[in-house]
N, C-alpha and C positions, 0 to 999 in steps of 0.2 A: 290307285292308292297302293302303298306298300302292303305286302301280305302280313308282315310282322312289325308292330310298332309298340313302344311302351305307351301305356295310357289309352286314350280314346281318340278317335277321329269322328268328325261329323259325317253322318251317313244318311242318305235318303232312306225312307221306310223300306224300299225294295232291296237295299244292300244288306249283306250279312256281315256281322262282326267277326273278326278273326279271333283265334284262341286267346291271344294276349288281351284283347279288349273284353272278351267274355270273362276272363279271369279277373280283370280289373273290376268289372261290375259286380261279379260274385263276391269278391273281397269287400267291396264297399257296402254291399247289401247285408252281409252276414257277420262282419267283424266290426268292432268299435274302431273307427278310422277317422282321420282328419283329411281334409282335401286341400292340397296346394294346387290351384289351377294356374298353370303357366301358359301365358299367351305370347306369341311373337306378332306384335302389331306393326312391325317395320315394313311389312309387305314383301319381304324378301324370302319368305318360306317357299313360294313358287308352286307348291304342289296344289292340285285342284282340291284336295281334301283338307287343306289347312290355310285357306284364304282367311283374311281378317274376318270377314263376315261369317264364314263357317266356324271359326274359333269362338266368336261371340254367340252364335246360335247354340253350339255345343255347350258352352258355359251356362247359358240360360237353361238348357235341358237338364244338365247334371245338377245344377243348383236346385231346380224344382224337384228333382227326384230325391235329393238328400238335403232338405232344408234345415235340418237340425245339426248337421255335422259341423264341427269346428272347421272354419274355411278361411283361406287367404288367397287373394288374387295377386298374381305376379305378372307384370309386363316385363318380359325378358328382352335382352338386346336393346335396351333403351338408348344406348349410345348411337344406334343406327337410325334413330328417329322413329316416328309413329305416323302411319298413313293418316292423311287429313281426315278428321272427323271420327277416327277410331276411338280415341280417348273419350270424346264426348258421348259416343254411342255406348261405350262401356258404362259411363256414369248414368246415362238414361236407363239402361237395363238394371243397374244396381238400385237406382231410386225406385223404379217400379217394383222391384223385389222387396225393398224396405216397406213400401206402402202395403203390399200384399201380406207380408208377414205381420204387420201391425194390425191389419183387419182381422187376421186369424188369431190375434192375441199373443203372438210370439214376442219375445224381447227383441228389440231392434237396436242396431248401432246408431249413434247420433249422426254419423256422416258416412259417406261412401269412402271406402278405404282400399287401396291397393298399393303394392310396392313396385316402384320403378327400379328395375334391376339392370345393372351393367357390370358383369364380371370384369370386363376389360378395364373399366375405370374405377371399379370398387364401389360403385354407387348402389346403395340399398342392401349390401351384403350383411352388415351387422343388424340392420332392421329385420331382414329375413330370418337370420339366425334367432333373434329374440322372438319373433312370431312363431317359428317352428317350435321353440321350447315352450311357449305358451300353449300352443295346440296340443303338444305331447302331454302337457300337464292336464289338460281337459280330458284327453283320452285315458290317461292314467286314473283319473277319478272314476271313470266308467269301469275300467278293468278292476279296480279295487272293490267297487260295489258288487261286481259280478263274482269276484272271489269270495266275498262275504256271504253272498247268497249260496254259492256252492258249498261253503263250509257248513252253513246252517242245514242245507239239504242232506249233507253227508251224515250229520248227527241225528237225523230223524230216523 
């Protein structure tokens, strides 16, 4: 696996995360963040750390670790096609997560939702922009609440 990469790669328990991955997890753990999980399900990634199955495993792990974060799933390079069964596997994972969240009393979306993105063909670009703006709005609400709490604490 490459030594430096943005975001995260799926790793076995014995593998150590690189500095960029540790920074990503620290930011997600300690800052009000939203998650845009981008997957290349075309099968063309080629690297042993980013196979379609590894990407789906990592997505499941990160989603379980941050269940309340604003979240959007993106299938990138959609114009290159999707490995047989990958889209269905993603939907299965999302459905299992919905059921688990419902059991725990969390609000759940009515349907499994992801954006099929092709920059080359312009597919999904506007939809992604709108979703990013929505998620930033959700993060802004948290930041505003935190600022109000800080103001109150400063007056005490």
